[in-house]
ROLODO-870333 format. One record per residue: residue in one letter; x, y, z of N, C-alpha, C in turn; residue number from 0. Coordinates in steps of 0.05 Angstrom, whole numbers. Layout:
REM residues N
REC   residu     n_xx     n_yy     n_zz    ca_xx    ca_yy    ca_zz     c_xx     c_yy     c_zz   num
REC        A        X        Y        Z        X        Y        Z        X        Y        Z   NUM
...
END
This chain:
REM residues 428
REC   residu     n_xx     n_yy     n_zz    ca_xx    ca_yy    ca_zz     c_xx     c_yy     c_zz   num
REC        M       24      -29       -3       -3       10        3       21       24        3     0
REC        T       17       43      -19       27       70      -18       22       91        1     1
REC        P       45      106       14       33      119       30       12      141       24     2
REC        L        6      143        5      -19      162       -4      -49      138       10     3
REC        R      -45      117       -1      -71      103        3      -68       96       27     4
REC        R      -46       96       44      -51       94       71      -64      117       91     5
REC        I      -47      138       81      -67      163       93      -94      165       91     6
REC        A     -112      161       57     -135      157       54     -146      130       76     7
REC        A     -129      116       86     -150       93      103     -149       97      139     8
REC        W     -137      126      140     -130      129      164     -161      141      178     9
REC        P     -166      139      202     -185      148      211     -194      182      208    10
REC        A     -227      179      207     -228      209      199     -216      234      220    11
REC        R     -213      227      245     -201      247      257     -177      245      261    12
REC        A     -158      226      247     -126      229      241     -127      246      211    13
REC        R     -142      239      191     -142      262      165     -151      282      177    14
REC        W     -164      289      190     -176      322      202     -149      331      211    15
REC        A     -138      320      229     -109      331      251      -90      336      234    16
REC        L      -86      324      205      -65      322      187      -73      349      177    17
REC        A      -99      349      164     -113      380      155      -99      403      168    18
REC        V     -105      402      189      -96      420      216      -69      430      218    19
REC        V      -53      411      205      -24      417      212      -18      426      187    20
REC        L      -26      420      162      -15      433      140      -22      461      134    21
REC        V      -53      472      148      -60      493      146      -42      516      163    22
REC        L      -34      508      189      -11      520      207        6      521      200    23
REC        L       19      500      177       49      498      163       43      528      141    24
REC        A       26      528      125       23      541      113       18      576      115    25
REC        A        3      574      142        0      603      151       26      605      167    26
REC        S       41      591      175       73      602      185       89      620      173    27
REC        I       77      613      144       97      646      126       91      664      132    28
REC        P       66      677      131       54      702      135       62      707      161    29
REC        V       48      689      187       51      690      217       89      703      220    30
REC        L      103      685      215      136      687      216      141      714      205    31
REC        R      136      724      187      131      752      177      124      770      183    32
REC        Y       99      765      190       80      791      213       77      795      232    33
REC        L       84      767      250       84      775      273      105      764      290    34
REC        V      124      755      279      151      751      294      175      769      289    35
REC        Y      172      771      258      203      787      247      185      828      243    36
REC        W      165      826      241      151      854      241      159      869      258    37
REC        P      165      899      253      174      921      272      149      916      289    38
REC        V      166      924      313      134      926      339      120      953      332    39
REC        D      131      971      320      110     1000      324       87      992      300    40
REC        Q       91      965      282       76      966      258       63      941      270    41
REC        W       63      932      295       53      907      303       25      906      306    42
REC        Q        7      891      288      -22      885      284      -37      912      290    43
REC        V      -37      926      279      -35      951      290      -75      960      282    44
REC        D      -84      946      270     -112      951      269     -122      932      290    45
REC        V     -120      910      294     -135      900      320     -129      910      340    46
REC        E     -108      929      350     -102      948      363     -118      968      367    47
REC        V     -134      983      343     -152      996      345     -176      979      351    48
REC        Y     -178      966      338     -208      948      357     -208      947      384    49
REC        R     -186      937      393     -179      935      424     -180      956      439    50
REC        E     -172      979      430     -167     1002      444     -199     1020      441    51
REC        A     -219     1003      425     -242     1015      425     -265     1001      443    52
REC        G     -252      977      449     -258      963      477     -259      981      513    53
REC        V     -234      989      502     -219     1001      527     -233     1023      525    54
REC        S     -238     1039      508     -246     1065      510     -277     1068      528    55
REC        I     -295     1041      521     -318     1046      533     -316     1036      558    56
REC        L     -296     1017      567     -290     1006      602     -286     1033      615    57
REC        T     -268     1046      602     -259     1066      612     -265     1091      610    58
REC        G     -292     1097      595     -312     1120      590     -290     1138      577    59
REC        R     -279     1143      561     -272     1160      551     -282     1153      527    60
REC        P     -278     1180      503     -289     1181      475     -275     1158      457    61
REC        V     -298     1143      447     -287     1123      431     -269     1132      399    62
REC        Y     -280     1153      396     -280     1166      364     -257     1188      377    63
REC        S     -249     1194      393     -231     1213      395     -201     1197      409    64
REC        A     -199     1174      415     -175     1161      428     -164     1153      395    65
REC        M     -138     1153      406     -116     1139      382     -105     1124      396    66
REC        T      -89     1102      382      -72     1083      394      -49     1099      394    67
REC        E      -30     1083      402       -4     1095      411       17     1105      391    68
REC        S       35     1122      396       49     1132      372       78     1114      361    69
REC        P       79     1106      338       74     1126      316       49     1125      304    70
REC        Q       38     1109      301       11     1098      291      -16     1128      283    71
REC        L      -18     1127      314      -44     1142      316      -65     1138      299    72
REC        L      -73     1120      309     -103     1109      285     -122     1115      305    73
REC        P     -140     1123      288     -172     1125      309     -188     1102      295    74
REC        F     -208     1095      320     -234     1076      304     -243     1091      283    75
REC        T     -257     1075      269     -266     1082      249     -303     1063      235    76
REC        Y     -302     1051      260     -318     1033      251     -347     1037      273    77
REC        P     -375     1032      259     -394     1039      275     -396     1026      303    78
REC        P     -406     1037      326     -411     1034      352     -416     1001      357    79
REC        F     -429      988      339     -429      962      345     -418      947      355    80
REC        A     -380      946      327     -361      939      322     -345      940      350    81
REC        A     -345      971      367     -336      974      394     -351      958      419    82
REC        V     -373      951      411     -382      937      430     -370      915      428    83
REC        L     -362      900      404     -355      871      394     -339      874      415    84
REC        A     -319      888      409     -286      895      414     -281      893      452    85
REC        I     -302      897      458     -302      903      492     -292      877      500    86
REC        P     -294      848      491     -283      829      506     -245      821      501    87
REC        L     -239      841      476     -212      848      469     -191      858      495    88
REC        A     -209      878      510     -204      894      520     -188      875      549    89
REC        F     -201      856      557     -197      838      574     -172      821      571    90
REC        I     -158      822      558     -135      809      538     -113      825      536    91
REC        P      -86      814      538      -68      825      530      -63      835      509    92
REC        F      -47      857      491      -54      863      472      -33      841      459    93
REC        G      -14      838      466        9      819      452       -4      779      446    94
REC        A      -23      779      464      -44      756      460      -68      761      440    95
REC        V      -72      784      452     -103      787      418      -94      783      396    96
REC        G      -60      798      385      -52      796      355      -57      764      352    97
REC        W      -39      755      365      -37      720      361      -65      711      355    98
REC        L      -85      707      375     -110      700      374     -122      712      352    99
REC        W     -121      734      349     -131      742      323     -126      732      298   100
REC        T      -95      723      298      -87      720      273     -102      687      266   101
REC        L      -94      677      293     -112      641      293     -135      638      273   102
REC        A     -152      663      296     -181      669      282     -178      675      248   103
REC        Q     -160      690      243     -160      700      208     -161      671      196   104
REC        V     -145      660      200     -136      630      188     -160      618      189   105
REC        A     -172      607      210     -191      585      217     -221      604      194   106
REC        A     -220      629      201     -240      640      179     -235      634      144   107
REC        T     -210      637      142     -204      635      112     -209      607      110   108
REC        T     -202      592      121     -205      558      115     -236      551      117   109
REC        A     -247      569      128     -281      566      134     -289      576      102   110
REC        I     -277      600       94     -291      611       70     -276      590       51   111
REC        V     -252      572       48     -247      555       34     -272      529       30   112
REC        W     -279      531       50     -300      504       63     -326      515       46   113
REC        Y     -333      533       46     -362      542       36     -357      546        7   114
REC        A     -334      566        7     -336      571      -26     -333      543      -42   115
REC        G     -317      528      -34     -305      498      -51     -320      482      -46   116
REC        W     -337      479      -28     -354      457      -27     -367      441      -47   117
REC        R     -371      455      -70     -372      431      -95     -350      409     -108   118
REC        L     -333      426     -103     -299      415     -110     -296      396      -94   119
REC        L     -294      405      -64     -286      383      -34     -305      362      -31   120
REC        H     -331      363      -36     -348      338      -39     -341      315      -55   121
REC        R     -325      317      -73     -321      306      -99     -295      277      -88   122
REC        T     -286      294      -69     -247      282      -58     -254      261      -39   123
REC        G     -277      251      -33     -286      224       -8     -263      234       15   124
REC        P     -251      209       16     -233      206       42     -211      234       44   125
REC        W     -207      243       15     -181      260       17     -194      293       24   126
REC        M     -228      293       32     -238      319       36     -211      333       62   127
REC        P     -210      327       81     -191      344      100     -163      346       83   128
REC        I     -153      340       69     -125      341       56     -134      361       25   129
REC        A     -152      357       16     -157      373       -3     -169      399        8   130
REC        L     -174      406       30     -181      424       42     -160      443       46   131
REC        A     -139      430       64     -119      446       68      -99      453       49   132
REC        L      -97      424       27      -79      440        2      -93      467      -15   133
REC        L     -121      470      -13     -134      487      -28     -129      515       -9   134
REC        T     -128      508       19     -126      533       35     -104      548       33   135
REC        A      -79      527       36      -49      548       36      -53      568       13   136
REC        P      -55      565      -12      -49      590      -32      -65      607      -21   137
REC        M      -87      604       -7     -107      630      -10      -95      646       19   138
REC        I      -78      623       39      -70      646       56      -48      666       47   139
REC        W      -39      648       25      -16      667       17      -23      695        6   140
REC        L      -43      699       -7      -53      717      -30      -46      736      -12   141
REC        H      -43      766      -33      -27      791      -17      -56      799       -7   142
REC        P      -81      804      -15      -97      818        4     -107      797       35   143
REC        V     -101      777       33     -106      758       53      -85      760       74   144
REC        S      -56      752       73      -30      766       90      -30      786       90   145
REC        D      -42      813       74      -47      837       82      -66      832      108   146
REC        G      -81      818      110     -102      820      132      -92      814      160   147
REC        I      -75      786      156      -59      779      174      -42      804      187   148
REC        R      -24      822      162      -12      830      175      -19      857      193   149
REC        F      -43      862      182      -53      891      202      -71      881      230   150
REC        G      -83      856      231     -104      845      248     -129      856      237   151
REC        Q     -134      844      211     -160      859      200     -188      842      208   152
REC        V     -209      858      191     -227      835      201     -247      835      172   153
REC        N     -229      835      149     -244      825      128     -252      795      125   154
REC        A     -240      776      136     -237      751      133     -267      738      141   155
REC        F     -277      757      170     -292      750      183     -330      759      166   156
REC        M     -319      787      158     -336      796      133     -345      781      110   157
REC        V     -329      774      101     -326      752       80     -343      730       77   158
REC        L     -333      716      114     -347      685      119     -374      695      126   159
REC        A     -382      716      138     -413      721      145     -435      722      122   160
REC        C     -422      736      100     -447      743       75     -442      717       58   161
REC        L     -422      702       57     -413      683       40     -433      648       53   162
REC        M     -429      657       79     -452      633       92     -482      647       90   163
REC        D     -493      666       82     -514      684       92     -526      670       57   164
REC        L     -521      678       36     -522      668       12     -517      642        5   165
REC        R     -501      628       16     -488      599        3     -518      586        3   166
REC        Q     -520      575      -31     -537      548      -23     -528      530      -40   167
REC        P     -536      498      -16     -549      493       -2     -537      516       22   168
REC        R     -561      520       45     -558      543       62     -541      525       95   169
REC        P     -513      529      104     -501      514      112     -522      501      138   170
REC        G     -522      484      147     -533      468      171     -533      491      189   171
REC        V     -510      503      207     -512      517      228     -532      544      228   172
REC        L     -546      541      206     -558      578      197     -585      560      191   173
REC        R     -589      534      190     -621      534      184     -643      546      200   174
REC        R     -643      556      215     -653      569      236     -649      594      235   175
REC        V     -627      607      223     -626      628      227     -637      645      191   176
REC        P     -653      659      197     -671      674      167     -644      683      154   177
REC        P     -646      687      126     -628      695      108     -629      728      112   178
REC        G     -608      737      115     -603      764      112     -595      776      143   179
REC        V     -597      757      160     -588      768      182     -557      772      179   180
REC        L     -544      748      172     -514      748      180     -505      778      156   181
REC        V     -517      780      144     -511      808      127     -514      833      131   182
REC        G     -540      831      157     -543      859      164     -528      861      192   183
REC        L     -522      840      208     -496      839      228     -466      852      212   184
REC        A     -460      837      185     -441      852      179     -439      881      167   185
REC        M     -465      885      164     -472      918      157     -472      933      183   186
REC        S     -469      922      203     -473      936      226     -442      941      238   187
REC        I     -420      922      227     -389      928      234     -380      941      218   188
REC        K     -387      937      183     -367      952      169     -396      962      154   189
REC        L     -388      983      133     -415      985      113     -423      980       98   190
REC        T     -396      969       81     -393      965       55     -417      928       53   191
REC        P     -419      915       71     -435      899       61     -463      908       54   192
REC        G     -471      925       50     -484      937       48     -500      938       19   193
REC        V     -471      920        2     -476      923      -31     -486      895      -36   194
REC        F     -496      879      -11     -515      856      -10     -543      859      -10   195
REC        V     -551      885        7     -579      892        9     -586      904      -25   196
REC        V     -568      918      -40     -567      929      -66     -580      903      -83   197
REC        H     -560      877      -75     -560      858      -96     -596      843      -84   198
REC        Y     -602      841      -63     -624      837      -50     -649      845      -71   199
REC        L     -649      873      -70     -658      892      -82     -669      887     -118   200
REC        V     -644      884     -128     -643      885     -155     -659      859     -169   201
REC        N     -656      841     -146     -671      813     -153     -698      809     -145   202
REC        R     -707      831     -125     -731      827     -116     -736      806      -95   203
REC        R     -711      806      -80     -708      789      -52     -716      801      -33   204
REC        W     -748      823      -27     -753      833       -6     -750      819       19   205
REC        R     -752      800       19     -752      784       54     -722      787       54   206
REC        E     -706      783       38     -675      777       46     -666      815       58   207
REC        A     -680      824       32     -672      852       42     -682      862       71   208
REC        I     -713      863       74     -720      870       96     -703      862      125   209
REC        T     -702      838      117     -687      822      144     -663      841      146   210
REC        A     -642      838      127     -623      848      135     -615      874      138   211
REC        V     -626      892      128     -636      921      142     -651      923      169   212
REC        V     -663      913      173     -687      916      195     -664      899      219   213
REC        T     -648      879      215     -623      873      235     -605      890      244   214
REC        A     -597      902      220     -574      930      222     -585      949      239   215
REC        V     -616      955      240     -623      979      247     -628      968      274   216
REC        V     -641      948      275     -638      933      305     -618      939      322   217
REC        V     -592      926      308     -575      930      326     -566      959      334   218
REC        T     -560      974      307     -553      999      314     -569     1011      329   219
REC        L     -595     1013      329     -612     1025      362     -601     1015      384   220
REC        G     -593      993      382     -590      969      411     -555      987      419   221
REC        S     -544     1002      398     -512     1000      406     -517     1034      420   222
REC        W     -537     1042      402     -553     1076      409     -557     1076      435   223
REC        V     -577     1057      453     -578     1059      474     -561     1055      491   224
REC        L     -544     1039      487     -515     1034      508     -487     1048      498   225
REC        L     -487     1063      477     -461     1082      475     -482     1113      458   226
REC        P     -496     1128      475     -507     1148      459     -491     1168      448   227
REC        E     -470     1172      466     -439     1193      452     -432     1184      439   228
REC        A     -419     1160      433     -405     1147      410     -422     1149      388   229
REC        S     -446     1136      386     -469     1136      364     -465     1162      353   230
REC        F     -478     1189      370     -475     1209      357     -452     1217      347   231
REC        A     -430     1205      357     -408     1224      345     -395     1210      315   232
REC        F     -395     1180      319     -392     1165      292     -422     1174      270   233
REC        W     -445     1181      277     -467     1182      250     -465     1210      250   234
REC        G     -455     1225      265     -458     1257      260     -431     1266      254   235
REC        G     -410     1254      252     -382     1271      250     -367     1244      239   236
REC        A     -358     1227      249     -343     1205      241     -344     1199      213   237
REC        L     -366     1194      211     -371     1175      186     -369     1192      161   238
REC        Q     -374     1218      167     -372     1234      147     -340     1249      135   239
REC        D     -321     1235      157     -295     1244      153     -281     1233      139   240
REC        P     -278     1230      113     -260     1214       94     -233     1201      104   241
REC        T     -221     1231      120     -192     1229      124     -186     1214      146   242
REC        R     -208     1197      163     -202     1181      182     -189     1158      172   243
REC        L     -196     1149      150     -185     1125      141     -157     1131      129   244
REC        G     -152     1144      127     -116     1149      110     -110     1169       91   245
REC        P     -103     1165       75      -96     1182       58     -109     1164       25   246
REC        N     -135     1175       16     -150     1164       -2     -135     1161      -19   247
REC        A     -115     1178      -36     -106     1163      -52      -77     1154      -54   248
REC        G      -78     1142      -27      -50     1126      -28      -51     1096      -42   249
REC        T      -31     1087      -46      -27     1056      -63      -45     1035      -53   250
REC        S      -57     1032      -27      -68     1016       -8      -92     1018      -24   251
REC        N     -108     1041      -27     -141     1045      -43     -132     1034      -72   252
REC        Q     -148     1017      -67     -148     1001     -103     -176     1000     -109   253
REC        S     -202     1015     -102     -215     1020     -115     -214     1041     -142   254
REC        I     -232     1032     -152     -237     1055     -179     -229     1083     -173   255
REC        R     -242     1095     -155     -241     1122     -142     -204     1122     -137   256
REC        G     -201     1099     -112     -175     1115     -108     -150     1109     -140   257
REC        F     -164     1092     -158     -146     1094     -185     -148     1122     -192   258
REC        L     -164     1139     -197     -173     1162     -207     -161     1177     -192   259
REC        L     -158     1175     -159     -144     1200     -145     -112     1200     -154   260
REC        R     -102     1173     -164      -73     1172     -169      -63     1189     -195   261
REC        V      -85     1176     -222      -80     1182     -243      -86     1197     -258   262
REC        G     -114     1218     -237     -135     1250     -260     -156     1227     -267   263
REC        P     -167     1245     -280     -168     1280     -279     -172     1288     -246   264
REC        E     -174     1313     -246     -178     1322     -213     -197     1338     -211   265
REC        G     -213     1336     -187     -240     1350     -189     -258     1354     -204   266
REC        L     -278     1370     -205     -302     1357     -211     -305     1337     -245   267
REC        A     -282     1340     -261     -284     1314     -277     -275     1293     -269   268
REC        G     -264     1297     -252     -254     1265     -239     -279     1259     -226   269
REC        N     -290     1264     -208     -311     1266     -196     -338     1250     -214   270
REC        V     -333     1261     -237     -356     1260     -256     -349     1230     -272   271
REC        L     -330     1239     -280     -312     1207     -286     -320     1181     -264   272
REC        W     -315     1185     -231     -312     1166     -224     -348     1150     -222   273
REC        L     -366     1178     -221     -395     1165     -218     -401     1148     -242   274
REC        V     -392     1155     -269     -393     1141     -295     -383     1115     -289   275
REC        L     -363     1113     -280     -348     1087     -285     -360     1066     -260   276
REC        V     -367     1076     -235     -385     1067     -212     -409     1052     -233   277
REC        A     -427     1073     -244     -452     1057     -259     -441     1043     -279   278
REC        V     -430     1039     -289     -418     1022     -314     -414      992     -297   279
REC        V     -393      999     -291     -388      968     -268     -409      959     -252   280
REC        G     -419      977     -232     -442      968     -222     -453      957     -235   281
REC        T     -465      963     -255     -490      944     -275     -482      925     -287   282
REC        I     -454      921     -296     -439      898     -301     -449      881     -284   283
REC        G     -429      887     -256     -424      868     -234     -458      853     -223   284
REC        Y     -478      874     -213     -498      875     -207     -517      846     -231   285
REC        R     -510      854     -260     -528      840     -272     -521      807     -272   286
REC        L     -482      811     -270     -469      783     -270     -483      770     -242   287
REC        A     -481      780     -224     -492      768     -192     -526      758     -193   288
REC        R     -540      770     -221     -563      772     -214     -570      747     -232   289
REC        R     -548      740     -254     -552      713     -268     -542      696     -259   290
REC        A     -521      692     -240     -508      674     -225     -531      670     -205   291
REC        Y     -550      690     -192     -565      677     -174     -590      657     -191   292
REC        R     -600      666     -210     -623      656     -231     -608      632     -241   293
REC        A     -582      624     -247     -571      604     -254     -565      579     -230   294
REC        G     -563      589     -205     -567      576     -180     -542      567     -172   295
REC        D     -525      589     -184     -490      587     -177     -481      609     -151   296
REC        S     -499      598     -123     -493      620     -100     -469      632      -98   297
REC        I     -436      619     -102     -409      620     -101     -410      641     -121   298
REC        S     -409      647     -144     -407      662     -164     -416      685     -156   299
REC        E     -453      683     -144     -466      704     -146     -450      723     -117   300
REC        V     -440      706      -95     -426      719      -71     -404      733      -95   301
REC        A     -391      724     -100     -365      730     -112     -371      761     -120   302
REC        A     -392      758     -140     -398      786     -164     -395      806     -138   303
REC        V     -414      807     -121     -415      814     -101     -405      837      -92   304
REC        G     -390      813      -77     -362      821      -64     -346      840      -77   305
REC        L     -342      830     -100     -323      851     -118     -340      877     -124   306
REC        M     -357      878     -120     -373      907     -124     -367      926     -101   307
REC        A     -363      915      -74     -353      927      -45     -329      933      -48   308
REC        V     -315      916      -72     -287      937      -73     -286      960      -97   309
REC        L     -297      947     -118     -295      972     -142     -314      994     -134   310
REC        L     -332      994     -127     -352     1016     -126     -346     1032      -97   311
REC        S     -340     1015      -72     -330     1036      -48     -315     1054      -60   312
REC        P     -315     1086      -47     -295     1106      -46     -268     1098      -38   313
REC        V     -268     1078      -14     -234     1064       -1     -240     1041        1   314
REC        A     -225     1027      -20     -218     1005      -10     -192      989      -11   315
REC        W     -179      986       14     -150      976       21     -150      950       10   316
REC        I     -126      941        2     -113      925       -4     -128      888        3   317
REC        H     -128      898       36     -137      873       47     -165      871       56   318
REC        H     -184      891       39     -215      883       29     -218      869       10   319
REC        L     -190      863      -12     -201      839      -31     -200      814      -24   320
REC        H     -198      807        6     -206      772       17     -228      765       -3   321
REC        W     -244      776      -15     -262      768      -37     -251      749      -54   322
REC        M     -227      754      -58     -220      736      -80     -219      709      -77   323
REC        V     -213      702      -55     -213      670      -42     -241      662      -58   324
REC        V     -267      671      -48     -288      666      -61     -293      662      -92   325
REC        V     -274      683     -105     -278      692     -137     -260      664     -144   326
REC        V     -230      652     -130     -225      626     -138     -242      611     -151   327
REC        F     -255      606     -124     -275      571     -125     -290      582     -138   328
REC        A     -306      602     -144     -330      605     -168     -319      604     -190   329
REC        V     -296      615     -202     -281      606     -228     -275      569     -227   330
REC        L     -263      558     -213     -255      531     -211     -283      518     -216   331
REC        G     -312      527     -200     -340      506     -202     -336      484     -198   332
REC        A     -356      473     -200     -359      439     -181     -338      416     -196   333
REC        N     -329      421     -222     -313      399     -224     -302      410     -254   334
REC        P     -275      419     -239     -252      432     -268     -237      418     -279   335
REC        L     -238      395     -273     -225      369     -291     -239      367     -320   336
REC        R     -269      371     -316     -280      365     -333     -281      391     -362   337
REC        D     -263      422     -356     -257      436     -366     -235      447     -356   338
REC        R     -208      446     -365     -185      453     -352     -177      478     -350   339
REC        R     -193      490     -374     -190      526     -380     -198      542     -349   340
REC        R     -214      524     -330     -230      536     -304     -201      531     -289   341
REC        I     -186      511     -291     -159      509     -277     -143      532     -281   342
REC        W     -135      542     -313     -120      554     -321     -128      586     -301   343
REC        A     -156      593     -315     -165      620     -302     -162      626     -278   344
REC        A     -175      602     -250     -171      605     -223     -138      602     -221   345
REC        G     -122      593     -240      -97      598     -225      -81      625     -232   346
REC        A      -97      637     -262      -86      666     -261      -91      684     -243   347
REC        I     -118      680     -228     -126      696     -209     -114      692     -183   348
REC        T     -105      668     -178      -87      665     -152      -55      677     -156   349
REC        G      -47      671     -182      -17      670     -190      -18      705     -184   350
REC        F      -35      720     -200      -39      748     -198      -37      757     -172   351
REC        F      -51      748     -154      -55      763     -130      -40      746     -106   352
REC        L      -19      730     -114       -2      719     -101       18      748     -101   353
REC        C       17      761     -127       41      778     -124       38      809     -106   354
REC        R       53      820     -105       50      844      -89       57      866     -111   355
REC        M       38      865     -135       50      887     -152       46      912     -139   356
REC        P       20      924     -131       20      953     -121       48      962     -110   357
REC        W       62      945      -93       84      958      -76      107      956      -98   358
REC        W      109      938     -119      127      931     -139      129      959     -155   359
REC        G      102      977     -161      104      997     -171      112     1020     -159   360
REC        I      107     1023     -135      123     1037     -118      154     1041     -118   361
REC        S      162     1019     -118      194     1013     -124      199     1028     -154   362
REC        W      177     1019     -176      184     1027     -195      188     1057     -201   363
REC        L      167     1069     -188      170     1104     -185      187     1111     -171   364
REC        N      203     1098     -155      223     1109     -145      252     1116     -156   365
REC        H      252     1101     -181      274     1108     -200      260     1129     -228   366
REC        P      271     1151     -226      262     1181     -237      265     1174     -271   367
REC        D      287     1158     -281      295     1149     -303      273     1118     -319   368
REC        W      265     1110     -301      243     1088     -314      221     1095     -321   369
REC        P      208     1092     -338      179     1094     -352      164     1092     -335   370
REC        R      150     1115     -324      136     1118     -303      106     1106     -307   371
REC        W       95     1104     -334       76     1087     -342       70     1056     -333   372
REC        I       95     1048     -334       95     1023     -319       90     1022     -295   373
REC        G      113     1040     -276      101     1048     -253       72     1048     -238   374
REC        R       57     1066     -264       28     1068     -251       12     1042     -257   375
REC        V       19     1027     -278       -2     1001     -279        7      990     -260   376
REC        L       30      977     -245       39      965     -235       22      972     -204   377
REC        Q       23      993     -194       11     1010     -177      -16     1006     -165   378
REC        N      -26     1010     -194      -60      999     -195      -66      979     -201   379
REC        A      -47      950     -209      -54      932     -217      -78      918     -199   380
REC        D      -78      916     -173     -102      901     -160     -132      915     -174   381
REC        T     -135      937     -178     -156      953     -185     -152      935     -217   382
REC        F     -138      938     -236     -147      924     -250     -148      892     -253   383
REC        G     -133      872     -234     -141      854     -219     -171      847     -216   384
REC        S     -184      863     -207     -206      866     -188     -222      867     -226   385
REC        L     -222      877     -236     -235      881     -258     -230      858     -283   386
REC        M     -201      842     -282     -203      821     -291     -222      794     -278   387
REC        A     -210      799     -251     -232      767     -243     -259      775     -248   388
REC        L     -271      797     -248     -295      804     -253     -304      789     -279   389
REC        G     -289      797     -296     -282      787     -325     -286      753     -320   390
REC        L     -266      747     -310     -271      709     -315     -287      698     -298   391
REC        L     -308      715     -284     -324      706     -270     -350      707     -291   392
REC        W     -352      723     -312     -371      733     -327     -360      699     -348   393
REC        W     -347      702     -354     -334      674     -370     -348      647     -366   394
REC        A     -335      645     -337     -335      618     -321     -368      611     -316   395
REC        L     -383      636     -311     -410      631     -314     -427      626     -334   396
REC        H     -416      632     -361     -428      624     -388     -411      604     -395   397
REC        L     -400      589     -387     -385      567     -392     -414      537     -389   398
REC        R     -419      514     -406     -438      506     -393     -415      482     -389   399
REC        E     -433      468     -364     -417      448     -357     -420      418     -380   400
REC        P     -401      408     -380     -397      379     -405     -421      369     -389   401
REC        G     -434      355     -399     -456      329     -398     -487      346     -385   402
REC        T     -487      375     -389     -513      384     -380     -515      410     -398   403
REC        T     -541      413     -394     -558      428     -405     -554      461     -401   404
REC        G     -545      466     -377     -539      497     -362     -562      501     -344   405
REC        G     -559      516     -333     -584      535     -307     -604      535     -326   406
REC        D     -626      536     -308     -659      541     -319     -657      576     -303   407
REC        E     -660      589     -321     -661      617     -320     -677      629     -302   408
REC        G     -701      619     -302     -731      624     -293     -735      601     -274   409
REC        D     -712      589     -256     -722      575     -234     -693      582     -216   410
REC        P     -699      596     -207     -672      603     -184     -663      579     -165   411
REC        G     -641      577     -157     -634      550     -139     -633      528     -149   412
REC        R     -635      529     -184     -622      500     -197     -604      510     -215   413
REC        G     -588      494     -224     -568      498     -249     -538      486     -234   414
REC        A     -522      510     -234     -487      505     -233     -483      495     -196   415
REC        D     -499      498     -181     -494      490     -154     -495      454     -162   416
REC        V     -485      443     -141     -498      413     -135     -510      408     -110   417
REC        S     -539      397     -123     -555      396      -94     -543      384      -69   418
REC        E     -559      393      -50     -551      375      -21     -552      347      -25   419
REC        H     -578      337      -35     -578      314      -37     -551      295      -52   420
REC        E     -549      309      -77     -522      303      -86     -494      297      -68   421
REC        V     -496      320      -53     -473      311      -33     -467      299      -17   422
REC        L     -493      296       -6     -503      271       14     -487      245        3   423
REC        T     -502      243      -23     -506      212      -40     -473      206      -36   424
REC        A     -456      236      -41     -429      231      -55     -412      221      -27   425
REC        R     -421      234      -15     -407      223       21     -411      198       29   426
REC        T     -432      192       23     -442      164       32     -429      139       14   427
END
């Protein structure tokens, strides 16, 4: 018996234990870089912001006036509900918080691979735990994902919540949770998941839209009762101050607006061009998400709307592109071995975002004698990469699975996704 066959014959617990070890080994690369060898004054700066918000509530200092320690001096920029959720962090030493938060991000990214790649994973039989680990490893190394680990960011949890809320068949842990609740909670922590409410409205999914909005309103009002001064400070001032997020024209802002702020035009012309591009890209993205929904491909649906959260937002940092994990598995589909073009396309997205091209662009621009247009292209590479990913999503969604007739446009919930019955049958 070959070593591979021996592993397949192991008890399920042993195979899952090996999968955990493989994921942790993969995560050790960004962890060593960003938690062991990274400068102390830049260590886990965003999770420090979250923790300080919890400290502010417990000590009575203003949530939105407090800053992290020098040299970062970063303010809290999220809604008050996020500050409430950060209270438990205040009871844990900051050094421990950074490590625990990183472990949670790795676990959340693994869960995203599990939920986004389920159509592919269920075909691997006894190899499922190992396949999950091997598919998760390159996702952890993606530039946006490793950047989330670098800063101690919240994006992995936002992506996971929205993915679980929209994926069909619905995850078992959510069978008693109405669709829209997790999107509403995500909106209460960070405003950008509101793009999913727009998607609900475009598709006349009134119940999900109402559930998401009511959830967000109830949570926000509850936070207002708990933190009236902080709520007034956020909704009455901090929310309207874009400078609290950092320099919008900086390389890290890879939204369409960030691209235009760097390359022009400036002033009214730039604002008009941005609105036109937002309208064009938004129309394409939401039409693609609608087609995915009607074809029953919930993974492509989430991927397309997630890209809208990046491209259409005024500010979208590189780590906001955690959505690329979902995009990769949407392009791979249920059985990429039947059409290997899917593997090449998913590989192209993965390879593109494994690179740190925006920072390559900065290095290029620091050489005055080198052609500046090449540096500008590299500097804005993730904006172009997001548009490329949107195009590949469109291409993959229009591919006909070999041996099928395609999804029924008039019957949402059927088509590209494998049914839950098929999954259970394959597992047994």
